C-alpha positions, 0 to 999 in steps of 0.5 A: 514424154516431156518432149511430147507435152511441150510440143503439144502445148506449143502446137495448141498455142500456135493454133490458138494465136493463128486462129485469133489472127484469122478471125481478126483479119476476117472481121476487118474484111467484113467491116470494110465490105460492109462500109463499102456496101453501106456507102454505095447504098445511097448512090443507088437510092439516088439513082433510083429516085432520079428515075421516078416521075410523078405527074398529075392532072385534074379530071374535069368531069369528076373534079378528081385528080389523076396521077401518073407514076413513071419508073424509068428503068436504066441499066448501067454496065460497070467494068 
C-alpha cells in the first residue's frame, strides 16, 4: 500500500513539473510570436502608406477643392 502511495505522489509531482514547464515554454513562444508580429506591423503600415496618393485641385467654376485619393494595390510574394 505504501509503495502505491509513493508511486502516486511521484506521478503527481512529475506531472505538475511537466505541466509547469510546458506552460512556461508555451508562454515564451507566444511572447516571441507576438513580438515578431508587432515588429512586422510597422513595416506593413509603412508599405500601405507608401501606396496612398492624395491629389487635389481647385474647381474654377465653384471655387471648391476636388480631392482624389488613390490606393495603390501592391502584392509581394515572400518565400
